[in-house]
N, C-alpha and C positions, 0 to 999 in steps of 0.2 A: 139614742145622737146620728146623725145622718149627714152629709154629705153632698150637699151640692154642685154641681160644673151648672151656668149658664150662659148659651152664647146669648153674645149683644148684636145687633148692628153696630155697625162698623164708629169705634169713640173717637169723636177726634179735635178736641181740646184738653188739657190735664183738667178744667173746670168738671165735665163730665163727672170725672175718676170721685172726684170729691164730690159729685152732687148722690149718684147711686154709691159708694160706700157713707156716707153719712143719713140718704133715707132708709138701708137696709137694715142700718145699724141702732134707729129705732123700733126695731121692728125685737115684740116680745119674745122669743122661741127663737130669735136668732142667736147665737154664740156672738158676741161681737167682735172680740177678738183675735175672728177668726175669717170676717168680712175682708176679701183683697179683691180689688179689681185688677185688670192685669190688660192697661191700656192697649197695649201692645198687639192681644190679640181680642183684644174684647170681650175679656171674659170674667166672670163673678165665678170665684171659689167663695162659702163659708157652710158653716155647719152650722144645722137646726135641729129641735128636740118637736118631732114630727103629734108628738102630741099637745104641741102647743100653737104649733105653725104649720104649714103646705106649702109645699109647694108653690102651687098652684097661686095663693096668697103675697107668696115675695115675687111672682111675677109681673101680680097685679100690684104691688107699690112701684116696681122699675115701670112697669109703665104708662100708672100715673105720672111721674113725674118726665115722658116723655120718649123716653127710651122704647124701643122693641123687641122683644125677645126673640129671639130664630130656632130655641132648640136649649133644653135639660136636659144631665141626664143626675140622677141620685144615686149613692151607693152609702153604705151604714160606714160609717167613722172609724179608724182603727181608732184602736188602744194601746195604750203606752206603756 
């Protein structure tokens, strides 16, 4: 499991947050309960299985719904 932090263009309204969150939660390989869209900082954090989906595919899903990805970082998820 990997954790991605994705910096987006500036989010302008709460419906942007809902649209992005909804699209990402539909992706196979994304841990639904981990999807967090941070409105004030225009960032997305989520956990994903790199065996099932790539960071590029996640970024593409964001782009397809009309948002620009500025940069992304990936690191291994912490184990509890």
